VOBA-1610 file (N, C-alpha, C; in pm, whole numbers, padded with zeros to 5 digits, always signed):
BEGIN
Met+02253+00176-02374Met+02160+00281-02418Met+02040+00221-02493Lys+02052+00090-02528Lys+01940+00025-02597Lys+01813+00033-02514Asn+01828+00031-02382Asn+01712+00038-02294Asn+01631+00165-02317Ile+01699+00276-02345Ile+01628+00403-02365Ile+01549+00398-02494Ile+01599+00325-02595Ile+01524+00310-02720Ile+01397+00229-02694Asp+01411+00119-02621Asp+01295+00035-02588Asp+01194+00113-02505Arg+01242+00193-02413Arg+01152+00274-02329Arg+01079+00378-02414Tyr+01149+00437-02509Tyr+01086+00536-02598Tyr+00976+00469-02681Ile+01008+00353-02738Ile+00909+00281-02819Ile+00789+00241-02733Tyr+00816+00197-02610Tyr+00707+00160-02519Tyr+00620+00281-02485Ala+00684+00397-02465Ala+00608+00519-02434Ala+00517+00559-02549Val+00555+00523-02671Val+00470+00551-02788Val+00359+00447-02799Thr+00396+00320-02796Thr+00298+00214-02825Thr+00196+00193-02715Lys+00227+00229-02592Lys+00129+00208-02484Lys+00007+00298-02499Arg+00020+00402-02584Arg-00092+00493-02609Arg-00172+00452-02733Leu-00136+00341-02794Leu-00201+00295-02916Leu-00293+00177-02887Pro-00392+00153-02974Pro-00475+00032-02959Pro-00387-00092-02966Glu-00428-00197-02896Glu-00345-00318-02887Glu-00316-00380-03023Asp-00412-00371-03117Asp-00390-00434-03247Asp-00287-00360-03332Met-00246-00240-03289Met-00145-00164-03363Met-00005-00177-03303Arg+00003-00221-03178Arg+00128-00208-03103Arg+00244-00287-03163Asn+00220-00411-03201Asn+00330-00493-03253Asn+00386-00436-03382Ser+00297-00398-03474Ser+00345-00346-03603Ser+00416-00213-03586Val+00363-00127-03498Val+00428+00003-03475Val+00563-00017-03406Thr+00570-00112-03313Thr+00697-00140-03246Thr+00805-00179-03347Glu+00770-00270-03437Glu+00868-00313-03538Glu+00906-00199-03632Glu+00804-00124-03677Glu+00830-00014-03770Glu+00914+00095-03706Leu+00878+00134-03584Leu+00950+00242-03517Leu+01093+00201-03484Lys+01111+00076-03439Lys+01246+00029-03409Lys+01332+00029-03535Ala+01273-00015-03648Ala+01347-00016-03774Ala+01384+00126-03816Asn+01291+00221-03800Asn+01319+00360-03837Asn+01432+00418-03753Ile+01428+00389-03623Ile+01533+00441-03534Ile+01668+00384-03573Met+01672+00254-03599Met+01798+00190-03636Met+01852+00244-03768Asp+01760+00274-03862Asp+01803+00331-03990Asp+01862+00470-03973Met+01813+00543-03873Met+01861+00680-03850Met+01993+00684-03773Leu+02031+00570-03716Leu+02153+00565-03635Leu+02269+00506-03714Pro+02389+00558-03693Pro+02507+00495-03753Pro+02541+00367-03679Glu+02627+00286-03737Glu+02672+00166-03668Glu+02750+00204-03543Asn+02734+00124-03438Asn+02800+00150-03311Asn+02772+00293-03263Ala+02645+00329-03268Ala+02607+00466-03232Ala+02640+00496-03086Lys+02682+00619-03063Lys+02712+00664-02928Lys+02583+00711-02860Asp+02591+00725-02728Asp+02473+00766-02652Asp+02419+00899-02701Glu+02509+00993-02730Glu+02467+01126-02774Glu+02392+01118-02907Glu+02435+01028-02995Glu+02369+01014-03125Glu+02230+00952-03109Ile+02217+00857-03017Ile+02086+00798-02990Ile+01990+00902-02934Glu+02038+00981-02839Glu+01955+01086-02780Glu+01909+01185-02886Lys+02000+01223-02977Lys+01967+01319-03082Lys+01856+01266-03171Val+01864+01138-03209Val+01763+01078-03296Val+01627+01075-03226Leu+01624+01037-03100Leu+01497+01028-03027Leu+01434+01165-03010Tyr+01516+01266-02983Tyr+01462+01402-02972Tyr+01409+01450-03106Glu+01475+01410-03216Glu+01427+01449-03349Glu+01291+01387-03379Leu+01270+01265-03331Leu+01140+01199-03352Leu+01028+01269-03277Gly+01062+01335-03167Gly+00962+01413-03094Gly+00906+01342-02973His+00814+01410-02906His+00754+01356-02784His+00677+01228-02816Pro+00691+01124-02733Pro+00619+00998-02758Pro+00468+01016-02774Arg+00411+01106-02698Arg+00266+01128-02706Arg+00227+01183-02844Thr+00309+01277-02895Thr+00282+01334-03027Thr+00299+01229-03136Leu+00404+01150-03125Leu+00430+01047-03225Leu+00320+00941-03224Ala+00273+00906-03104Ala+00162+00809-03094Ala+00038+00863-03162Asn+00013+00992-03147Asn-00103+01052-03212Asn-00090+01048-03364Asn+00033+01066-03414Asn+00055+01059-03559Asn+00027+00918-03612Tyr+00070+00818-03537Tyr+00043+00680-03578Tyr-00107+00649-03573Arg-00174+00703-03472Arg-00316+00676-03456Arg-00396+00738-03569Gly-00357+00859-03609Gly-00416+00923-03726Gly-00561+00959-03712Lys-00607+00990-03591Lys-00747+01028-03571Lys-00757+01175-03533Glu-00853+01244-03593Glu-00874+01384-03561Glu-00990+01397-03463Arg-00963+01456-03348Arg-01066+01478-03247Arg-01050+01620-03196Tyr-01162+01683-03163Tyr-01154+01825-03136Tyr-01207+01868-03000Leu-01283+01782-02931Leu-01331+01822-02799Leu-01215+01847-02705Ile-01122+01754-02701Ile-00995+01767-02630Ile-00888+01732-02732Ser-00771+01793-02719Ser-00662+01766-02812Ser-00639+01617-02828Pro-00606+01572-02951Pro-00578+01430-02973Pro-00469+01375-02881Leu-00383+01463-02829Leu-00277+01417-02740Leu-00333+01354-02613Tyr-00451+01402-02570Tyr-00506+01358-02442Tyr-00646+01298-02454Phe-00697+01287-02577Phe-00838+01249-02590Phe-00867+01110-02533Asp-00779+01013-02561Asp-00803+00877-02510Asp-00800+00873-02358Asp-00703+00945-02297Asp-00698+00952-02151Asp-00823+01022-02096Tyr-00867+01125-02167Tyr-00986+01200-02127Tyr-01110+01110-02125Ile-01126+01030-02231Ile-01242+00941-02239Ile-01238+00836-02129Asn-01120+00779-02104Asn-01107+00677-01999Asn-01142+00732-01861Val-01088+00850-01830Val-01117+00914-01701Val-01265+00949-01691Leu-01321+00999-01802Leu-01462+01038-01804Leu-01552+00917-01776Lys-01517+00802-01831Lys-01596+00680-01807Lys-01592+00641-01660Ile-01470+00641-01603Ile-01455+00601-01463Ile-01529+00696-01370Val-01505+00827-01389Val-01571+00928-01305Val-01722+00922-01324Gly-01766+00904-01449Gly-01910+00898-01477Gly-01978+00783-01405Ile-01915+00666-01406Ile-01973+00549-01338Ile-01981+00573-01188Ile-01872+00628-01131Ile-01871+00655-00987Ile-01980+00755-00950Val-01987+00865-01024Val-02086+00969-00995Val-02227+00915-01013Leu-02249+00835-01117Leu-02382+00778-01142Leu-02428+00694-01023Ile-02342+00606-00976Ile-02380+00518-00864Ile-02401+00598-00736Val-02308+00689-00708Val-02317+00767-00584Val-02441+00854-00583Thr-02467+00927-00693Thr-02584+01016-00697Thr-02714+00936-00697Leu-02712+00819-00761Leu-02832+00736-00764Leu-02868+00687-00624Val-02768+00636-00553Val-02792+00584-00418Val-02826+00698-00322Phe-02740+00801-00321Phe-02763+00911-00228Phe-02891+00986-00261Gly-02918+01006-00392Gly-03040+01075-00433Gly-03164+00999-00392Thr-03158+00866-00400Thr-03272+00783-00359Thr-03298+00795-00210Ile-03191+00788-00131Ile-03206+00800+00015Ile-03262+00936+00052Asp-03203+01041-00006Asp-03244+01178+00029Asp-03388+01204-00014Ala-03423+01163-00136Ala-03558+01188-00186Ala-03662+01110-00106Ser-03627+00988-00066Ser-03722+00904+00008Ser-03750+00958+00148Leu-03656+01031+00204Leu-03673+01083+00340Leu-03725+01226+00343Asn-03728+01292+00227Asn-03762+01435+00227Asn-03866+01472+00121Tyr-03962+01385+00094Tyr-04066+01422-00002Tyr-04181+01491+00071Glu-04258+01572-00006Glu-04366+01651+00053Glu-04505+01607+00007Ala-04512+01522-00094Ala-04642+01479-00147Ala-04721+01402-00042Thr-04853+01411-00052Thr-04940+01347+00047Thr-05005+01219-00006Thr-04993+01194-00137Thr-05049+01072-00195Thr-04936+00980-00241Ile-04968+00852-00258Ile-04865+00755-00299Ile-04811+00788-00438Leu-04903+00815-00533Leu-04859+00847-00669Leu-04777+00976-00671Gly-04822+01072-00592Gly-04749+01198-00585Gly-04610+01179-00527Ala-04601+01095-00423Ala-04471+01068-00361Ala-04377+00998-00459Ile-04432+00898-00533Ile-04350+00826-00631Ile-04299+00922-00738Ala-04388+01007-00788Ala-04349+01102-00893Ala-04244+01200-00841Glu-04265+01250-00718Glu-04171+01347-00661Glu-04034+01283-00637Ile-04032+01163-00580Ile-03905+01094-00552Ile-03831+01063-00682Thr-03906+01013-00783Thr-03843+00982-00912Thr-03783+01106-00976Ala-03857+01216-00974Ala-03808+01340-01034Ala-03682+01390-00962Lys-03682+01380-00829Lys-03565+01425-00753Lys-03442+01338-00784Ile-03464+01207-00795Ile-03353+01116-00825Ile-03294+01148-00962Ile-03382+01164-01062Ile-03334+01194-01198Ile-03259+01327-01201Ala-03314+01427-01132Ala-03249+01558-01130Ala-03112+01551-01063Thr-03103+01474-00954Thr-02975+01460-00883Thr-02872+01391-00971Val-02913+01284-01039Val-02821+01209-01126Val-02773+01296-01241Ile-02866+01363-01309Ile-02829+01448-01423Ile-02736+01560-01379Ser-02769+01623-01267Ser-02685+01731-01216Ser-02545+01681-01183Gly-02537+01565-01119Gly-02407+01509-01084Gly-02324+01474-01206Leu-02388+01414-01308Leu-02316+01376-01430Leu-02267+01498-01506Phe-02350+01601-01516Phe-02308+01723-01585Phe-02194+01792-01512Thr-02201+01793-01379Thr-02093+01853-01300Thr-01963+01777-01320Ala-01971+01644-01315Ala-01851+01562-01336Ala-01793+01583-01475Phe-01881+01584-01576Phe-01836+01607-01714Phe-01766+01742-01727Ala-01825+01845-01666Ala-01767+01979-01675Ala-01629+01985-01611Trp-01616+01929-01491Trp-01488+01937-01420Trp-01380+01856-01490Val-01414+01736-01536Val-01314+01654-01607Val-01270+01725-01735Thr-01365+01783-01807Thr-01332+01854-01931Thr-01244+01975-01903Ile-01278+02052-01800Ile-01199+02171-01766Ile-01056+02131-01728Ile-01044+02027-01645Ile-00911+01983-01601Ile-00826+01938-01719Phe-00885+01859-01810Phe-00808+01813-01926Phe-00776+01927-02022Ala-00867+02023-02033Ala-00839+02139-02118Ala-00720+02218-02064Leu-00713+02234-01931Leu-00601+02305-01870Leu-00471+02227-01889Ile-00477+02095-01870Ile-00358+02012-01891Ile-00311+02022-02035Asp-00407+02016-02128Asp-00375+02023-02270Asp-00312+02157-02306Tyr-00368+02264-02251Tyr-00314+02398-02278Tyr-00171+02410-02225His-00150+02359-02103His-00016+02365-02045His+00082+02281-02127Thr+00037+02166-02173Thr+00124+02078-02251Thr+00166+02143-02382Lys+00071+02209-02449Lys+00102+02272-02577Lys+00209+02380-02564Thr+00214+02445-02447Thr+00311+02554-02429Thr+00445+02507-02377Thr+00452+02381-02327Thr+00578+02336-02266Thr+00633+02207-02324Glu+00545+02123-02382Glu+00587+01987-02416Glu+00694+01982-02523Lys+00692+02074-02618Lys+00785+02066-02729Lys+00930+02081-02685Thr+00953+02152-02578Thr+01091+02177-02536Thr+01124+02113-02402Asp+01023+02077-02324Asp+01051+02037-02186Asp+01062+01887-02165Trp+01026+01806-02261Trp+01032+01662-02235Trp+01176+01613-02242Lys+01207+01513-02159Lys+01342+01458-02151Lys+01335+01306-02157Leu+01441+01245-02207Leu+01445+01099-02216Leu+01434+01034-02079Val+01487+01101-01978Val+01484+01044-01843Val+01341+01029-01792Asp+01245+01105-01854Asp+01106+01098-01811Asp+01030+00983-01874Leu+01092+00910-01965Leu+01024+00797-02029Leu+00988+00691-01924Pro+00872+00627-01939Pro+00833+00524-01840Pro+00922+00402-01851Asp+00941+00334-01738Asp+01016+00209-01739Asp+00938+00102-01813Leu+01011+00010-01873Leu+00947-00103-01938Leu+00883-00194-01833Pro+00762-00246-01860Pro+00701-00339-01763Pro+00783-00466-01753Lys+00803-00514-01630Lys+00881-00635-01609Lys+00799-00758-01645Glu+00867-00854-01708Glu+00796-00975-01751Glu+00741-01055-01633Asn+00811-01048-01519Asn+00769-01129-01404Asn+00682-01052-01305Ser+00639-00932-01345Ser+00557-00853-01253Ser+00412-00902-01255Ala+00347-00895-01140Ala+00208-00939-01129Ala+00117-00835-01190Lys+00037-00874-01287Lys-00052-00782-01354Lys-00170-00745-01264Ile-00219-00623-01284Ile-00335-00574-01209Ile-00453-00567-01304Ser-00563-00627-01266Ser-00683-00626-01350Ser-00741-00486-01355Arg-00752-00430-01476Arg-00810-00297-01493Arg-00957-00297-01450Thr-01030-00400-01498Thr-01172-00408-01463Thr-01191-00424-01313Gly-01111-00513-01253Gly-01122-00534-01108Gly-01091-00408-01030Thr-00990-00334-01074Thr-00954-00210-01005Thr-01065-00107-01014Ile-01125-00095-01133Ile-01234+00002-01150Ile-01353-00036-01064Ile-01387-00165-01061Ile-01499-00211-00978Ile-01471-00185-00830Glu-01349-00216-00786Glu-01311-00191-00646Glu-01323-00043-00612Met-01276+00043-00703Met-01281+00186-00677Met-01425+00235-00672Ile-01508+00189-00765Ile-01649+00230-00767Ile-01720+00188-00638Leu-01702+00061-00599Leu-01766+00012-00477Leu-01713+00085-00354Gly-01580+00105-00349Gly-01520+00173-00234Gly-01567+00316-00221Val-01568+00388-00333Val-01613+00528-00331Val-01762+00535-00296Thr-01841+00447-00357Thr-01985+00448-00332Thr-02015+00423-00184Phe-01956+00318-00128Phe-01979+00287+00013Phe-01932+00402+00102Ser-01815+00458+00072Ser-01759+00565+00155Ser-01847+00688+00153Val-01894+00726+00034Val-01979+00845+00022Val-02111+00824+00095Ile-02169+00706+00078Ile-02296+00677+00148Ile-02275+00680+00299Phe-02166+00618+00346Phe-02138+00613+00489Phe-02115+00753+00546Ile-02037+00834+00475Ile-02012+00971+00521Ile-02141+01052+00519Ser-02224+01032+00416Ser-02352+01103+00408Ser-02443+01066+00524Ile-02442+00938+00561Ile-02523+00895+00676Ile-02475+00964+00804Leu-02343+00969+00823Leu-02289+01035+00942Leu-02324+01182+00945Leu-02330+01244+00828Leu-02357+01388+00821Leu-02506+01420+00838Asn-02593+01337+00779Asn-02732+01379+00766Asn-02837+01290+00831Tyr-02804+01164+00862Tyr-02911+01072+00898Tyr-02894+01004+01033Leu-02801+01049+01115Leu-02786+00988+01247Leu-02909+01011+01335Asn-02983+01118+01304Asn-03100+01150+01386Asn-03215+01052+01365Val-03211+00974+01256Val-03319+00878+01233Val-03275+00734+01264Ile-03146+00717+01295Ile-03097+00584+01335Ile-03116+00573+01485Ala-03222+00504+01525Ala-03260+00503+01666Ala-03339+00376+01698Ile-03366+00358+01825Ile-03456+00252+01871Ile-03594+00313+01888Tyr-03694+00252+01822Tyr-03828+00308+01822Tyr-03924+00219+01903Asp-04026+00282+01957Asp-04134+00209+02024Asp-04266+00270+01978Asn-04340+00194+01895Asn-04465+00244+01837Asn-04444+00375+01760Gly-04335+00380+01684Gly-04308+00497+01601Gly-04245+00613+01674Val-04222+00598+01802Val-04162+00705+01882Val-04018+00667+01916Ile-03927+00763+01902Ile-03786+00736+01931Ile-03766+00718+02081Val-03712+00603+02117Val-03678+00578+02257Val-03541+00637+02288Thr-03445+00608+02201Thr-03311+00665+02215Thr-03237+00655+02082His-03159+00756+02052His-03073+00749+01934His-02959+00650+01961Ile-02914+00583+01857Ile-02812+00480+01875Ile-02672+00540+01885Phe-02641+00635+01798Phe-02505+00687+01794Phe-02494+00823+01862Asn-02378+00846+01922Asn-02343+00978+01975Asn-02299+01063+01856Thr-02381+01160+01820Thr-02357+01238+01698Thr-02222+01307+01699Asp-02185+01368+01811Asp-02058+01442+01819Asp-01939+01349+01795Val-01942+01232+01856Val-01832+01136+01840Val-01827+01083+01697Ala-01943+01040+01645Ala-01947+00982+01511Ala-01901+01083+01405Gln-01948+01207+01415Gln-01913+01307+01315Gln-01769+01356+01328Ser-01708+01336+01444Ser-01567+01376+01460Ser-01475+01290+01374Phe-01523+01173+01330Phe-01442+01085+01246Phe-01457+01117+01097Ile-01550+01203+01060Ile-01576+01231+00919Ile-01451+01278+00844Pro-01371+01374+00899Pro-01250+01415+00826Pro-01155+01299+00796Phe-01146+01204+00889Phe-01057+01089+00869Phe-01111+00995+00761Phe-01244+00979+00758Phe-01303+00896+00653Phe-01286+00962+00516Ile-01293+01095+00511Ile-01273+01166+00384Ile-01129+01149+00336Val-01033+01160+00428Val-00892+01138+00392Val-00873+00997+00338Ser-00934+00899+00405Ser-00925+00760+00361Ser-00984+00743+00221Leu-01094+00813+00193Leu-01157+00807+00062Leu-01065+00864-00046Ile-01002+00977-00015Ile-00911+01040-00112Ile-00793+00948-00141Val-00738+00888-00036Val-00624+00796-00055Val-00667+00675-00138Leu-00790+00626-00116Leu-00843+00515-00195Leu-00843+00549-00344Val-00891+00668-00378Val-00896+00709-00519Val-00756+00721-00576Val-00664+00780-00499Val-00525+00797-00545Val-00461+00660-00572Val-00477+00567-00478Val-00418+00434-00495Val-00481+00361-00614Ser-00612+00374-00631Ser-00680+00308-00743Ser-00631+00364-00876Leu-00616+00496-00885Leu-00564+00557-01008Leu-00420+00514-01033Ala-00343+00500-00925Ala-00204+00453-00940Ala-00202+00310-00994Lys-00294+00226-00947Lys-00302+00088-00997Lys-00338+00086-01145Leu-00429+00175-01186Leu-00465+00183-01328Leu-00347+00233-01411Tyr-00266+00321-01353Tyr-00152+00378-01425Tyr-00039+00276-01441Tyr-00001+00211-01330Tyr+00113+00118-01334Tyr+00078-00015-01401Lys-00045-00061-01382Lys-00095-00184-01446Lys-00032-00313-01393Ser+00070-00303-01312Ser+00131-00421-01249Ser+00191-00378-01116Trp+00207-00474-01024Trp+00255-00442-00891Trp+00405-00412-00892Asn+00442-00303-00824Asn+00582-00270-00801Asn+00596-00221-00658Val+00718-00199-00613Val+00742-00165-00473Val+00672-00035-00434His+00681+00068-00520His+00618+00197-00487His+00467+00182-00471Leu+00406+00108-00563Leu+00261+00089-00556Leu+00223+00005-00435Ala+00303-00097-00404Ala+00275-00181-00287Ala+00285-00100-00158Ile+00380-00006-00152Ile+00392+00080-00034Ile+00268+00168-00020Met+00223+00227-00131Met+00103+00310-00129Met-00018+00229-00083Tyr-00033+00109-00137Tyr-00146+00024-00103Tyr-00142-00017+00044Thr-00022-00049+00093Thr-00005-00087+00233Thr-00042+00029+00326Ala+00005+00149+00291Ala-00026+00267+00372Ala-00176+00291+00377Tyr-00243+00275+00261Tyr-00388+00295+00257Tyr-00461+00193+00344Gln-00421+00066+00334Gln-00488-00039+00411Gln-00469-00018+00561Ile-00347+00017+00601Ile-00320+00041+00744Ile-00401+00160+00793Leu-00401+00268+00714Leu-00478+00388+00751Leu-00626+00353+00768Ser-00682+00283+00672Ser-00825+00249+00676Ser-00859+00162+00795Val-00775+00061+00821Val-00801-00030+00932Val-00791+00042+01066Val-00691+00126+01081Val-00674+00200+01207Val-00795+00290+01232Ile-00840+00363+01129Ile-00956+00451+01145Ile-01080+00370+01181Leu-01101+00259+01111Leu-01219+00176+01137Leu-01217+00118+01278Ile-01102+00067+01321Ile-01092+00007+01454Ile-01114+00112+01563Leu-01054+00229+01546Leu-01074+00336+01643Leu-01221+00378+01648Phe-01287+00378+01532Phe-01427+00419+01525Phe-01517+00321+01598Val-01508+00193+01563Val-01602+00095+01621Val-01573+00067+01768Asn-01451+00096+01813Asn-01415+00067+01953Asn-01419+00190+02042His-01463+00303+01988His-01470+00425+02070His-01573+00404+02182Ser-01533+00432+02303Ser-01618+00402+02419Ser-01746+00485+02423Met-01747+00600+02354Met-01864+00688+02358Met-01942+00689+02227Leu-01909+00598+02134Leu-01977+00599+02004Leu-02126+00565+02020Ile-02157+00465+02101Ile-02296+00422+02121Ile-02352+00490+02246Gln-02473+00542+02234Gln-02538+00607+02347Gln-02559+00507+02461Pro-02530+00544+02586Pro-02546+00453+02700Pro-02688+00397+02713Gln-02789+00480+02676Gln-02927+00435+02687Gln-02957+00314+02598Val-02880+00299+02489Val-02901+00186+02398Val-02879+00054+02472Phe-02773+00050+02552Phe-02742-00073+02625Phe-02847-00102+02732Glu-02902+00004+02789Glu-03007-00014+02889Glu-03133-00074+02826Val-03170-00021+02709Val-03289-00073+02640Val-03269-00218+02600Ile-03151-00249+02546Ile-03122-00386+02503Ile-03121-00481+02623Ser-03067-00435+02735Ser-03062-00521+02854Ser-03202-00555+02903Asn-03296-00463+02888Asn-03435-00490+02928Asn-03498-00597+02840Tyr-03467-00591+02708Tyr-03522-00691+02616Tyr-03459-00829+02638Leu-03330-00832+02668Leu-03257-00958+02680Leu-03257-01014+02822Glu-03305-00936+02915Glu-03307-00974+03056Glu-03166-01002+03107His-03074-00917+03068His-02937-00919+03119His-02908-00782+03177Thr-02805-00775+03260Thr-02768-00646+03316Thr-02704-00560+03208Thr-02709-00430+03230Thr-02648-00337+03134Thr-02499-00364+03120Thr-02435-00396+03232Thr-02290-00425+03229Thr-02260-00545+03141Glu-02344-00648+03150Glu-02324-00767+03067Glu-02340-00735+02918Val-02438-00652+02887Val-02460-00614+02747Val-02341-00534+02694Ile-02292-00439+02774Ile-02177-00358+02733Ile-02054-00446+02713Thr-02033-00538+02808Thr-01918-00629+02797Thr-01926-00714+02671Gly-02045-00768+02644Gly-02064-00849+02523Gly-02042-00769+02396Phe-02091-00645+02395Phe-02072-00559+02278Phe-01924-00530+02256Asn-01854-00496+02364Asn-01711-00466+02352Asn-01632-00586+02301Lys-01666-00705+02351Lys-01599-00827+02304Lys-01627-00850+02155Gly-01750-00821+02115Gly-01786-00836+01973Gly-01705-00742+01884Met-01688-00617+01929Met-01611-00520+01851Met-01463-00558+01846Ile-01412-00613+01956Ile-01272-00659+01957Ile-01255-00775+01859Ala-01350-00869+01861Ala-01344-00983+01768Ala-01351-00934+01623Phe-01440-00838+01599Phe-01452-00779+01465Phe-01319-00716+01422Ser-01256-00643+01513Ser-01128-00577+01484Ser-01019-00679+01452Val-01018-00788+01529Val-00917-00893+01505Val-00936-00956+01368Val-01062-00987+01334Val-01091-01049+01204Val-01049-00957+01090Ile-01085-00829+01100Ile-01049-00732+00996Ile-00897-00723+00982Thr-00828-00717+01096Thr-00682-00708+01094Thr-00619-00830+01027Ile-00671-00948+01059Ile-00618-01071+00999Ile-00641-01072+00847Leu-00761-01034+00805Leu-00792-01032+00661Leu-00702-00935+00585Val-00683-00816+00643Val-00598-00715+00578Val-00453-00763+00575Thr-00409-00825+00683Thr-00271-00878+00688Thr-00249-00982+00579Ile-00346-01073+00564Ile-00336-01175+00459Ile-00330-01109+00321Asp-00414-01008+00301Asp-00416-00937+00173Asp-00282-00871+00145Leu-00223-00805+00246Leu-00095-00737+00228Leu+00018-00837+00203Ile+00015-00950+00272Ile+00117-01053+00248Ile+00108-01101+00103Ser-00015-01120+00055Ser-00035-01164-00083Ser+00018-01061-00182Ile-00010-00932-00155Ile+00035-00826-00246Ile+00187-00818-00249Trp+00250-00824-00133Trp+00397-00815-00128Trp+00461-00938-00189Tyr+00397-01053-00175Tyr+00450-01174-00239Tyr+00446-01158-00392Lys+00333-01107-00443Lys+00323-01084-00587Lys+00426-00981-00634Thr+00450-00881-00550Thr+00541-00772-00589Thr+00686-00818-00593Leu+00726-00898-00495Leu+00867-00931-00479Leu+00908-01064-00540Lys+00811-01149-00573Lys+00848-01282-00624Lys+00915-01269-00760Lys+01003-01360-00789Lys+01074-01363-00917Lys+01044-01495-00988Lys+01036-01487-01117Lys+01020-01611-01194Lys+01147-01693-01187Pro+01137-01822-01175Pro+01258-01905-01175Pro+01329-01897-01309Val+01459-01893-01302Val+01540-01886-01424Val+01538-02020-01493Lys+01499-02020-01621Lys+01491-02147-01695Lys+01624-02175-01764
//
């Protein structure tokens, strides 16, 4: 039953600043031991831990900070999520706002166009940040309200988090956040292009469109799958931030995401109708090759691309599973 005491202490201290954790661990362990009789039974240990209260509440008491925007029980989590969401929204709105404003301005002078584009970008960014702030705040307020009505009676020792294993591979918090930001940014931009800008992706001759490059119907039919992939990316990234080290459940989630993403990408780039047939005809005229030769070369290129991507993802998954399953040698 000692494990449940360690898990309880860990559930408290993981919510505290790092410089407090060691002292609180020692103090809390001493307090628990003082409250227990010698050779305490499991029932007596459970009674003492329940008397101490929910780990989140106890952590807040140790922290001793009063905050009122969101309950102190969730304020630190709220700030962390707000930072991550804010960075993602800032990058996405900045990039997408720039593209949209640059293609849809009405001013007829250079200075007017610059002023109009700048104003649109700023408005898009501010609107996006306020929307993100509002939704994150509302969600945490609802969670906090629900917790206040249920947490005092509904928490159980079995819900305590497992202790992190000493031999588990740590996950970089900064690296995970950067990966999520880049992944979300690229995905949103790519989906936005498929939705709004395929009509300008074309082969031009003296400013006149000769032929559009992509088959709009085919390209846009993949949008729901790219959105699903984006959602899974966010879920896996948040799971990595939560677990902080590789375990079997997280490795399975990561593997599923990578396989899903690769399959969608390979199906997309190798779709026989993705590229307009006229594109190959135009290219064949420039290269002085037959259209069939150009199509064959393109298909071989996409197959090579698919093989390279598959190999890279396979290497990545092997590395992740090795980190997850490897054990430290017994000294």
